[in-house]
C-alpha positions as CSV (number, residue, x, y, z in Angstrom):
1,M,0.3,0.0,0.1
2,Q,1.3,3.4,-1.3
3,L,0.6,6.6,1.2
4,A,1.7,9.9,0.5
5,L,3.4,11.2,3.2
6,P,1.0,14.5,3.9
7,Q,-2.0,11.2,4.6
8,L,0.4,9.5,7.6
9,S,-1.2,11.9,10.4
10,A,-4.6,10.6,9.5
11,H,-3.4,7.2,8.7
12,L,-1.6,6.6,12.1
13,Q,-5.0,8.5,13.7
14,K,-7.1,5.4,12.4
15,G,-4.4,2.6,13.3
16,L,-1.1,0.7,13.1
17,R,0.1,-1.4,10.3
18,S,2.2,-4.0,11.3
19,L,4.6,-3.0,8.4
20,Y,6.0,0.3,6.8
21,T,9.0,1.4,4.6
22,L,9.7,5.4,4.3
23,H,12.4,5.9,1.2
24,G,13.5,9.2,0.1
25,D,16.6,11.6,0.4
26,E,15.0,14.4,2.7
27,A,16.7,13.3,6.3
28,L,14.2,16.1,7.6
29,L,11.0,14.9,6.5
30,M,12.2,11.2,7.3
31,Q,12.8,12.0,10.3
32,E,9.7,13.4,11.0
33,A,7.8,10.9,9.3
34,A,10.1,8.0,11.4
35,D,9.5,9.7,14.3
36,A,5.9,9.9,14.3
37,I,5.2,6.6,13.7
38,R,7.3,5.8,16.6
39,A,5.7,7.9,18.8
40,A,1.8,6.3,17.6
41,A,3.6,2.8,18.3
42,R,4.5,3.8,21.6
43,A,1.6,4.9,22.6
44,Q,0.0,1.5,21.8
45,G,2.0,-0.5,23.8
46,Y,5.0,-0.5,21.4
47,T,7.7,0.0,24.4
48,E,10.7,-1.8,23.1
49,R,12.6,-1.1,20.1
50,T,15.7,-2.5,18.3
51,V,17.9,-1.2,15.5
52,H,19.5,-3.3,13.1
53,T,21.4,-1.3,10.5
54,V,22.4,-2.9,7.1
55,A,26.2,-2.3,6.0
56,G,28.2,-4.5,3.8
57,A,27.3,-7.4,1.5
58,H,27.9,-10.0,4.2
59,F,25.4,-8.5,7.0
60,D,23.9,-11.0,9.1
61,W,19.8,-10.9,8.3
62,S,19.0,-13.6,11.0
63,E,19.3,-11.4,13.6
64,V,17.1,-9.1,12.4
65,L,14.4,-12.2,11.1
66,A,14.5,-13.8,14.7
67,A,13.8,-10.2,16.3
68,G,11.2,-9.7,13.5
69,G,10.2,-13.3,14.7
70,S,9.9,-13.7,17.9
71,M,8.0,-12.3,21.0
72,S,9.9,-9.2,23.2
73,L,11.7,-10.6,26.5
74,F,10.4,-7.5,28.6
75,A,7.7,-6.0,26.7
76,D,4.4,-7.2,25.2
77,K,5.2,-5.1,21.8
78,Q,8.5,-4.4,20.0
79,I,9.4,-2.0,16.9
80,V,12.4,-3.7,14.7
81,E,14.0,-1.0,12.5
82,V,15.9,-2.3,9.9
83,R,18.0,0.4,7.8
84,I,19.7,0.2,4.8
85,P,21.5,3.3,3.8
86,S,22.9,1.7,0.7
87,G,19.1,0.9,-0.4
88,K,20.3,-2.1,-1.1
89,P,19.8,-5.3,0.6
90,G,22.2,-7.6,-1.0
91,K,21.7,-11.4,-2.5
92,E,20.9,-12.9,1.0
93,G,19.0,-9.8,1.8
94,S,16.3,-9.9,-0.6
95,P,14.5,-13.5,0.2
96,A,15.1,-12.2,3.8
97,I,13.1,-9.1,3.5
98,Q,10.2,-11.1,1.5
99,Q,10.8,-13.4,4.8
100,L,10.1,-10.6,6.8
101,A,7.4,-8.7,4.6
102,E,5.9,-12.1,4.7
103,S,6.2,-12.8,9.0
104,A,4.3,-9.1,9.7
105,Q,1.2,-10.1,8.6
106,G,-1.0,-10.7,11.1
107,N,1.8,-10.2,13.9
108,D,0.2,-7.6,16.1
109,S,3.3,-7.7,18.9
110,T,6.0,-6.4,16.3
111,L,5.6,-3.3,14.1
112,T,8.4,-3.4,11.4
113,L,9.8,-0.2,10.3
114,F,12.2,-0.1,7.0
115,L,14.3,3.3,6.5
116,L,15.9,3.8,3.1
117,P,17.2,6.1,0.9
118,R,15.5,7.0,-2.5
119,L,15.0,4.2,-5.1
120,D,15.4,4.4,-8.2
121,A,12.8,2.8,-10.6
122,A,14.6,-0.3,-11.2
123,T,14.9,-1.0,-7.1
124,R,11.0,-0.3,-6.4
125,K,9.8,-3.2,-8.7
126,G,12.2,-5.9,-7.3
127,A,10.9,-9.1,-5.6
128,W,11.6,-7.4,-1.9
129,F,10.4,-3.8,-2.5
130,G,7.3,-5.4,-4.0
131,A,6.9,-7.9,-0.9
132,L,6.9,-4.4,1.6
133,E,5.0,-2.9,-0.7
134,G,2.0,-5.6,-0.6
135,S,2.1,-6.8,2.9
136,G,2.5,-3.0,4.6
137,V,2.8,0.7,3.6
138,T,5.1,2.4,1.5
139,I,6.1,6.3,1.6
140,Q,8.2,8.2,-0.4
141,I,9.8,11.6,0.7
142,D,10.9,13.5,-1.5
143,P,12.2,16.8,-1.3
144,V,10.2,20.1,-1.2
145,D,10.3,21.8,-4.8
146,R,12.0,25.1,-4.6
147,S,8.0,26.9,-5.7
148,A,6.7,25.3,-2.8
149,L,9.1,26.3,-0.2
150,P,8.2,29.6,0.2
151,Q,4.6,28.0,1.6
152,W,6.0,24.9,3.5
153,I,8.3,27.7,5.8
154,A,4.5,29.3,6.0
155,Q,3.4,26.4,7.3
156,R,5.8,25.2,9.6
157,L,5.6,28.7,11.1
158,Q,1.9,28.7,11.7
159,R,2.7,25.3,13.4
160,Q,4.0,27.9,16.2
161,G,2.1,30.5,15.9
162,Q,3.3,32.4,13.8
163,S,2.4,34.2,9.8
164,V,3.9,36.9,8.0
165,A,2.6,39.9,6.5
166,A,-0.3,39.4,4.4
167,G,0.3,40.2,0.6
168,E,3.0,40.9,-1.5
169,E,5.2,42.0,1.4
170,G,4.8,38.7,2.8
171,Q,5.4,37.1,0.0
172,R,8.5,39.2,-0.3
173,T,9.6,37.7,3.1
174,L,8.9,34.2,2.5
175,Q,10.7,34.2,-1.1
176,F,13.9,36.0,0.9
177,F,13.7,33.1,3.7
178,A,13.7,30.1,1.0
179,D,16.5,31.9,-1.0
180,R,18.7,31.2,1.8
181,V,17.8,27.6,2.5
182,E,17.2,26.1,-0.7
183,G,18.4,23.0,-1.1
184,N,18.7,22.1,2.8
185,L,15.4,21.8,4.9
186,L,17.3,21.1,8.1
187,A,18.3,24.5,8.0
188,A,15.2,26.1,7.3
189,H,13.7,24.0,9.9
190,Q,16.2,25.2,12.5
191,E,15.5,28.9,11.3
192,I,12.2,28.8,11.9
193,Q,12.6,27.1,15.4
194,K,15.1,30.5,16.0
195,L,12.3,32.9,15.0
196,G,10.0,30.7,17.3
197,L,12.4,31.5,20.4
198,L,13.6,35.0,19.7
199,Y,10.1,36.6,18.9
200,P,6.9,35.9,20.2
201,A,3.3,34.4,18.3
202,G,1.9,36.5,15.8
203,E,2.7,38.3,13.2
204,L,6.7,38.4,11.8
205,S,7.9,41.5,10.1
206,Q,10.5,41.1,6.8
207,D,12.8,43.0,9.0
208,Q,12.3,40.6,11.9
209,V,13.0,37.6,9.7
210,E,15.8,38.8,7.6
211,A,17.8,40.1,10.8
212,A,17.7,36.5,12.2
213,V,18.1,34.7,9.2
214,L,21.1,36.6,7.9
215,N,22.6,36.3,11.7
216,V,23.5,32.7,10.4
217,A,27.1,32.4,9.3
218,R,26.4,29.1,7.7
219,Y,26.4,30.7,3.9
220,D,29.4,33.3,4.2
221,V,29.4,33.0,0.4
222,F,26.1,34.6,0.9
223,K,27.8,37.4,2.6
224,L,30.3,37.7,0.2
225,S,27.6,38.6,-2.2
226,E,26.1,42.0,-0.1
227,S,29.3,42.9,1.1
228,V,30.9,43.3,-2.8
229,L,27.2,44.9,-3.4
230,S,27.4,47.3,-0.1
231,G,31.2,48.3,-2.0
232,Q,33.0,47.0,1.4
233,V,36.2,46.3,-0.3
234,S,38.3,45.6,2.1
235,R,35.7,43.0,4.4
236,V,35.6,41.5,1.1
237,Q,39.3,40.2,0.7
238,R,39.0,39.3,4.4
239,M,36.0,37.1,3.7
240,L,37.6,35.3,0.6
241,D,41.0,35.3,2.8
242,G,38.6,33.4,4.8
243,L,36.5,31.3,2.5
244,Q,39.9,30.0,1.3
245,A,41.0,29.0,4.6
246,E,37.6,27.2,5.6
247,G,38.0,25.2,2.2
248,E,35.2,26.3,0.2
249,A,35.2,25.6,-3.4
250,A,36.3,28.5,-5.6
251,V,33.4,27.7,-8.0
252,L,30.7,28.0,-5.9
253,V,32.4,31.3,-5.1
254,H,32.9,32.3,-8.7
255,Y,28.9,31.1,-9.2
256,T,27.9,33.5,-7.0
257,L,29.7,36.5,-8.2
258,A,29.2,35.6,-11.5
259,E,25.2,35.2,-10.7
260,D,25.0,38.7,-9.3
261,I,26.5,40.3,-12.2
262,R,24.5,38.0,-14.5
263,A,21.5,39.4,-12.9
264,L,22.2,43.1,-13.1
265,K,22.9,42.3,-16.8
266,R,19.1,41.1,-16.8
267,V,17.3,43.4,-14.6
268,K,19.5,46.6,-16.5
269,D,18.4,45.2,-20.1
270,A,14.7,44.8,-18.2
271,M,14.7,48.4,-18.1
272,A,16.5,49.7,-21.3
273,A,13.1,47.4,-22.6
274,G,10.7,50.2,-20.5
275,K,10.1,47.8,-17.2
276,P,9.8,49.1,-14.7
277,L,12.3,48.4,-11.7
278,P,10.2,46.6,-9.4
279,M,9.2,44.0,-12.1
280,A,12.3,43.8,-13.4
281,L,13.7,43.0,-9.8
282,R,10.9,40.3,-9.0
283,E,11.6,38.6,-12.7
284,Q,15.0,38.2,-11.8
285,R,13.7,36.9,-8.2
286,V,15.7,39.6,-6.3
287,W,14.1,39.9,-2.5
288,G,14.9,41.3,0.9
289,P,18.3,42.9,1.1
290,R,19.7,42.3,-2.1
291,E,17.0,43.9,-3.9
292,R,17.9,47.3,-1.6
293,L,21.8,46.3,-3.2
294,F,20.3,46.2,-6.6
295,E,18.4,49.5,-7.0
296,R,21.5,51.3,-5.5
297,V,24.3,49.8,-7.1
298,L,22.0,49.8,-10.9
299,P,22.7,54.0,-11.4
300,R,26.1,53.2,-11.1
301,L,26.9,50.7,-13.6
302,S,26.6,51.2,-16.9
303,E,26.2,49.2,-19.6
304,A,29.8,49.1,-20.9
305,R,30.4,48.2,-16.9
306,L,28.0,45.4,-17.0
307,N,29.9,43.8,-20.3
308,G,33.7,43.9,-18.5
309,L,32.8,42.5,-15.6
310,L,30.9,39.8,-17.7
311,Q,33.6,39.2,-19.4
312,S,35.7,39.0,-16.1
313,A,33.6,36.2,-15.1
314,H,34.4,34.5,-18.1
315,Q,37.3,34.9,-17.6
316,V,37.6,34.0,-14.2
317,D,35.3,30.3,-14.6
318,G,38.1,29.6,-16.8
319,I,40.9,29.8,-14.8
320,V,38.3,28.3,-11.9
321,K,38.1,25.1,-13.8
322,G,42.1,25.0,-15.3
323,L,42.6,27.0,-17.7
324,K,45.5,29.3,-18.4
325,V,43.8,32.9,-18.9
326,P,46.3,35.6,-20.4
327,D,47.1,38.7,-17.9
328,W,45.1,37.0,-15.5
329,P,46.6,35.1,-12.1
330,T,46.5,31.3,-12.7
331,D,45.9,30.9,-9.0
332,P,41.9,30.5,-8.6
333,W,41.4,32.4,-5.3
334,Q,44.0,35.3,-7.1
335,A,41.2,35.6,-10.1
336,L,38.4,35.4,-8.1
337,G,39.8,38.3,-6.2
338,R,40.5,40.6,-8.8
339,L,37.1,40.0,-10.2
340,A,35.7,40.9,-6.6
341,M,37.5,43.7,-6.4
342,R,36.8,45.6,-9.5
343,F,33.2,44.3,-8.9
344,S,33.0,46.2,-5.6
345,R,35.0,49.0,-6.5
346,M,32.5,49.6,-8.9
347,C,29.6,49.2,-6.2
348,L,31.1,52.1,-4.2
349,V,29.1,55.0,-3.6
350,R,31.8,58.2,-3.1
């Protein structure tokens, strides 16, 4: 039986099945789904829990089979948790899982929970996964799409009694938040919890959200972008030195700088074509502090200057990937420094 993740809560309220399988790569949602199943099981008397992690081709499945087929020595009911980080149970694992799935049917004393990574289509068609699907409940846990992330954040804020402003202002706040945590749902969850600690229940202002999220030092590369656009030349150099010392990937630093240059050029072109600045910024997904920086910098950057920056970014892209470019340093970080300094000086307000 396949079940969608949003249906899990209602399903658990109706009663437990004896076999559950969670598969996906979104760590936070996997953890929350597993916790919900465990909590429901504990509430129904499943007080003992054993965990088995399948590691390597020579894993001994006999212990798992014995646990799944035996009564608990210390409790009336037990949870048997089987984790397969690789998603491949191996030659011996496939028949063992099929046996576990068969024995789970009608077994009211043992709840078996499988935790698996994201599985490809071929694996999901295998006999062992088919047995899990046929004998119990399987839930595929997918990442939250970028387009759905603002709404996901809003729902999580609502759970702790908080919200953002209605209308366009609130959407800008959520978009800013999503841009800062995209691709890292666990970070998003932590930032939402932090807002719950910092501010009381009720409506959060854009300034409050921006101040809280910007204080996270986890994404220093974004701080670099803001420093460059602010024309903070000396700080830019210090941040580049720090990123290099911390082992940040040069290609990520280059991408951040180049994306800002490309976005500025696209906004400038849109304005030249007659679009108002606010509309051009929204189309390029420029929000929050970055929006204000763009508004300040754009009048200072002529088309010729932006074209020159684009050409420099293209040359540094080659250097970062190991190519030699005339009149440029061969060291990627030195080349990034020159690009960042040139870009930052153009943004400096005198």
